[in-house]
PAZAPA-4460 file (N, C-alpha, C; in steps of 0.05 Angstrom, whole numbers, plus 32768, in hexadecimal, padded with zeros to 4 digits):
% residues 144
    n_x    n_y    n_z   ca_x   ca_y   ca_z    c_x    c_y    c_z   seq   type   mol
   742C   72EB   826B   7424   7303   825F   740F   7312   8272     1      M     A
   73FE   7302   827E   73EA   730C   828F   73F7   7318   82A8     2      R     A
   740D   730C   82B2   741C   7315   82C8   7429   7330   82C3     3      T     A
   7434   7332   82AA   7442   734B   82A1   742E   7362   829F     4      K     A
   7416   735D   8297   7400   7371   8295   73F9   737B   82B0     5      L     A
   73F5   7367   82C2   73ED   7370   82DD   7404   7380   82EB     6      M     A
   741B   7378   82E7   7431   7388   82F4   7433   73A3   82E8     7      L     A
   742E   73A7   82CE   742F   73C0   82C2   7419   73D1   82CC     8      A     A
   7401   73C6   82D0   73EA   73D5   82DB   73F0   73DE   82F8     9      A     A
   73FA   73CC   8308   7401   73D2   8323   7417   73E9   8325    10      L     A
   742A   73E7   8313   743E   73FD   8313   7432   7418   8309    11      A     A
   741F   7418   82F9   7413   7430   82F0   7402   743C   8308    12      G     A
   73F4   742C   8315   73E4   7435   832C   73F8   7441   8342    13      V     A
   740E   7433   8347   7421   743B   835B   742D   7455   8353    14      A     A
   7431   745A   833B   743D   7475   8332   7428   748A   8333    15      M     A
   740F   7486   8331   73FA   749A   8331   73F0   74A1   834D    16      L     A
   73F5   748E   8360   73EA   7493   837B   73F6   74AB   8388    17      S     A
   740F   74B3   8387   7418   74CC   8393   740C   74E5   8386    18      P     A
   7409   74E3   836D   73FC   74FB   835E   73E0   74FD   8367    19      A     A
   73D1   74E9   836B   73B5   74EA   8373   73B3   74F4   8391    20      L     A
   73C6   74EC   83A2   73C5   74F3   83BD   73CB   7513   83C1    21      S     A
   73D9   751D   83AF   73E1   753A   83B1   73CB   754C   83A9    22      Q     A
   73B8   7542   839A   73A1   7554   8391   738D   7558   83A6    23      T     A
   738D   7549   83BB   7378   754B   83CF   7381   7563   83E1    24      A     A
   736E   7577   83E4   7374   758E   83F5   736B   7588   8411    25      A     A
   7379   7595   8425   7370   7591   8441   7354   75A1   8445    26      P     A
   7345   7594   8455   732A   75A0   8457   7328   75B5   846E    27      T     A
   733D   75B5   8481   733D   75C8   8496   7359   75D0   849B    28      K     A
   735C   75E7   84A8   7377   75F1   84B0   7383   75DE   84C5    29      E     A
   739E   75DC   84C2   73AC   75CC   84D7   73AF   75DD   84F0    30      L     A
   73B1   75D2   8508   73B2   75E1   8521   73CC   75F1   8523    31      P     A
   73E2   75E8   8515   73FB   75F7   8517   7400   760A   84FF    32      Y     A
   73EE   760B   84EC   73F1   761C   84D5   73E9   7638   84DF    33      D     A
   73FD   764B   84DC   73F8   7665   84E4   73EA   7676   84D0    34      R     A
   73E7   766C   84B7   73D6   767A   84A4   73E3   7693   8498    35      G     A
   73FE   7692   8496   7409   76A9   848A   7402   76AF   846D    36      Y     A
   73FA   7699   845F   73F4   769C   8443   73D6   769F   843E    37      D     A
   73C7   76A1   8454   73A8   76A2   844F   739E   76BC   845F    38      K     A
   738F   76CD   8451   7383   76E4   845F   736A   76DB   846F    39      P     A
   736F   76D1   8487   7358   76C8   8496   7357   76D7   84B1    40      T     A
   7341   76D6   84BE   7340   76E3   84D9   7354   76D5   84EC    41      P     A
   7358   76BC   84E9   736A   76AC   84FB   7388   76B6   84F5    42      R     A
   738E   76B9   84DC   73AA   76C3   84D5   73AE   76DE   84E0    43      A     A
   7399   76F0   84DE   739B   770C   84E9   73A0   770B   8507    44      D     A
   7391   76F9   8514   7394   76F8   8532   73AF   76EF   8539    45      A     A
   73BA   76DB   852B   73D5   76CF   8532   73EA   76E6   852D    46      V     A
   73E6   76F4   8515   73FA   7708   850E   73F8   771E   8523    47      N     A
   73E0   7727   852C   73DE   773B   8540   73EC   7736   855A    48      A     A
   73E9   771C   8561   73F6   7713   857B   7414   7711   8577    49      Q     A
   741E   7709   8561   743A   7707   855E   7448   771F   8554    50      E     A
   743B   7733   854B   7448   774B   8540   7458   775A   8554    51      A     A
   7451   775D   856E   7464   776B   8581   747C   775A   8586    52      P     A
   747A   7740   8588   7490   772E   858D   74A4   7730   8575    53      V     A
   7499   772F   855D   74A9   7732   8545   74B7   774C   8544    54      T     A
   74A9   7762   854A   74B7   777C   8549   74CC   777E   855D    55      A     A
   74C8   7773   8576   74DD   7774   858A   74F5   7763   8581    56      N     A
   74F1   774B   8577   7508   773C   856F   7517   7749   8558    57      L     A
   7508   7755   8545   7515   7764   852F   7525   777B   8539    58      N     A
   751B   7789   854D   7529   77A0   8559   7544   7796   8567    59      G     A
   7541   7780   8574   7559   7776   8582   756E   776E   856E    60      Q     A
   7565   7761   8558   757A   7757   8544   7585   776F   8536    61      S     A
   7574   7785   8531   757E   779D   8524   7594   77AB   8536    62      G     A
   758F   77AC   8551   75A3   77B7   8564   75BC   77A7   8564    63      A     A
   75B9   778D   8564   75D0   777B   8563   75E1   777F   854A    64      A     A
   75D3   7782   8534   75E0   7787   851B   75EF   77A0   851B    65      A     A
   75E3   77B5   8527   75F0   77D1   8528   7609   77CF   853A    66      A     A
   7607   77C0   8550   761F   77BD   8561   7634   77AD   8553    67      N     A
   762C   7798   8544   7640   778A   8536   764D   779A   8520    68      T     A
   763E   77AC   8514   7649   77BD   84FF   765E   77D0   850B    69      A     A
   7657   77DC   8523   766A   77ED   852E   7683   77E0   853A    70      S     A
   767E   77C8   8544   7696   77B7   854D   76A6   77AF   8535    71      A     A
   7699   77AA   8520   76A8   77A1   8507   76B9   77B8   84FC    72      S     A
   76AF   77D1   84FF   76BE   77E8   84F5   76D7   77EB   8507    73      T     A
   76D5   77E8   8521   76EB   77EB   8533   76FF   77D3   852F    74      A     A
   76F3   77BC   852B   7704   77A4   8527   7714   77A8   850C    75      D     A
   7706   77B2   84F8   7714   77B6   84DE   7729   77CB   84E1    76      Q     A
   7726   77DF   84F0   773A   77F4   84F5   7752   77E8   8501    77      A     A
   774D   77D8   8516   7764   77CA   8524   7772   77B7   8511    78      Q     A
   7763   77A9   8502   776E   7797   84EE   7781   77A5   84DB    79      Y     A
   7777   77BC   84D1   7788   77CC   84BF   77A1   77D5   84CB    80      D     A
   77A0   77DD   84E5   77B8   77E6   84F4   77CC   77CF   84F6    81      V     A
   77C0   77B7   84FF   77D2   779F   8502   77DE   7797   84E8    82      D     A
   77CE   7798   84D3   77DA   7790   84B9   77F0   77A2   84B0    83      R     A
   77EC   77BB   84B4   7801   77CE   84AC   781A   77CB   84BE    84      Q     A
   7817   77C5   84D8   782E   77BF   84E8   783C   77A6   84E0    85      A     A
   782E   7793   84D8   783A   777A   84CE   784A   777F   84B4    86      Y     A
   783E   778E   84A2   784C   7794   8489   7866   77A3   848D    87      L     A
   7865   77B8   84A1   787D   77C7   84A8   7892   77B5   84B4    88      D     A
   788A   77A3   84C5   789D   778F   84D0   78AA   777E   84BA    89      A     A
   789A   7776   84A7   78A4   7766   8491   78BA   7776   8480    90      L     A
   78B4   7790   847B   78C6   779F   846D   78E1   77A3   847C    91      V     A
   78DF   77A7   8496   78F7   77AA   84A7   7907   778E   84A6    92      Q     A
   78F8   7778   84A8   7904   775F   84A8   7914   775B   848D    93      H     A
   7906   7762   8478   7912   775F   845E   792C   776E   845A    94      D     A
   792C   7787   8467   7944   7798   8465   7959   7789   8475    95      R     A
   7955   777F   848C   7967   7772   849D   7973   7759   848D    96      A     A
   7961   774A   8481   796B   7732   8472   797D   773B   845A    97      V     A
   7975   7750   844C   7985   775A   8437   79A1   7762   8440    98      D     A
   79A2   776F   8457   79BC   7776   8462   79CC   775E   8469    99      R     A
   79BE   774A   8475   79CB   7731   847C   79D6   7723   8464   100      T     A
   79C5   7723   844F   79CC   7715   8436   79E4   7722   8429   101      D     A
   79E5   773D   842A   79FC   774B   841F   7A14   7747   842E   102      A     A
   7A13   7746   8448   7A2B   7740   8459   7A34   7723   8454   103      R     A
   7A22   7711   8452   7A29   76F4   844D   7A38   76F2   8434   104      Y     A
   7A2E   7700   841E   7A3B   76FE   8405   7A58   770B   8405   105      M     A
   7A5C   7720   8414   7A77   772B   8418   7A88   7718   8427   106      R     A
   7A7E   770A   843A   7A8F   76F6   844A   7A96   76DF   8437   107      Q     A
   7A84   76D6   8426   7A89   76BF   8415   7A9F   76C9   8400   108      Q     A
   7A9E   76E2   83F6   7AB0   76EB   83E2   7ACC   76ED   83F0   109      R     A
   7ACD   76F7   8409   7AE6   76F9   8417   7AF2   76DF   841B   110      A     A
   7AE3   76CA   8423   7AEE   76B0   8427   7AF8   76A5   840D   111      Y     A
   7AE8   76A7   83F6   7AF2   769E   83DD   7B0C   76AA   83D5   112      A     A
   7B0E   76C4   83D9   7B26   76D3   83D2   7B3E   76C8   83E2   113      D     A
   7B39   76C4   83FD   7B50   76BB   840F   7B57   769F   8405   114      A     A
   7B44   768E   83FE   7B4B   7672   83F6   7B5A   7673   83DB   115      M     A
   7B52   7684   83C9   7B61   7688   83B0   7B7E   768E   83B5   116      S     A
   7B82   76A3   83C6   7B9F   76AC   83CC   7BAD   7694   83D9   117      V     A
   7BA0   7686   83EA   7BAD   7670   83F9   7BB4   7659   83E5   118      W     A
   7BA4   7653   83D1   7BA9   763F   83BE   7BC2   7647   83AE   119      R     A
   7BC3   7661   83A6   7BDA   766A   8396   7BF4   7668   83A8   120      V     A
   7BF1   766E   83C1   7C06   766C   83D5   7C10   764E   83D5   121      Q     A
   7BFF   763B   83D7   7C05   761F   83D9   7C13   7616   83BE   122      V     A
   7C09   7620   83A9   7C16   7617   838E   7C32   7621   838E   123      Q     A
   7C36   763B   8396   7C50   7647   8396   7C63   7636   83A8   124      E     A
   7C58   762E   83C0   7C69   761F   83D3   7C6F   7605   83C7   125      C     A
   7C5C   75F7   83B8   7C62   75DD   83AC   7C77   75DF   8396   126      K     A
   7C78   75F7   838A   7C8D   75FB   8375   7CA9   7600   8381   127      K     A
   7CA9   7602   839B   7CC4   7606   83A8   7CCA   7622   83B1   128      G     A
   7CB8   7635   83B1   7CBD   7650   83BA   7CB9   7650   83D8   129      H     A
   7CCF   7651   83E6   7CCF   764E   8403   7CC0   7667   8410   130      Q     A
   7CC2   767E   8403   7CB5   7696   840E   7C98   7692   8410   131      R     A
   7C8B   7685   83FC   7C6F   7680   83FC   7C68   766A   8411   132      A     A
   7C7A   7658   8417   7C75   7645   842B   7C74   7650   8447   133      C     A
   7C84   7664   844B   7C87   7670   8466   7C70   7686   846C   134      K     A
   7C63   768D   8458   7C4D   76A1   845C   7C36   7694   846B   135      L     A
   7C2A   76A5   847E   7C12   7699   848C   7BFB   7698   8479   136      P     A
   7BE7   7687   847F   7BD1   7685   846D   7BC0   76A0   846D   137      P     A
   7BB4   76A5   8457   7BA6   76BF   8456   7B8E   76C1   846A   138      P     A
   7B8A   76D8   8474   7B75   76DE   8488   7B5C   76E8   8479   139      N     A
   7B46   76DB   847D   7B2D   76E3   846E   7B25   76FF   8475   140      V     A
   7B2B   7709   848C   7B21   7725   8493   7B32   7739   8483   141      S     A
   7B48   7731   8478   7B58   7745   8468   7B4A   7749   844D   142      D     A
   7B38   7736   8445   7B2B   7739   842C   7B0D   7741   842E   143      Y     A
   7B06   7745   8447   7AE9   774D   844C   7AE4   7769   8447   144      Y     A
***
């Protein structure tokens, strides 16, 4: 029982130690703290020294952004032209495929018609009609 009580007390102290250490405030400024959040003479001196550098860098990034925006406008225009050309090419391709598909269907119909006539011709020949046996096989191009 005594051991459990001691362990509980140690656990309580261990849980409170981070909270206690956070309440202690630093007594002096850190050497690398630029003091942005404190209105002090040191912060004003740092800001005065860095203000021209910051303004120069902001100007450079603003110019770069303007160049990027104008380049983006030109790129977007070229993209729109390329996209329209691609869509036009797709439409032409689809027309060509439709023509090819229609031609293929006509060829298939012509072949099926020729085969149908040939089967009738073979049946007539098997029935003994010599005239049907002497006929040449149907030509597919006659049905096209």
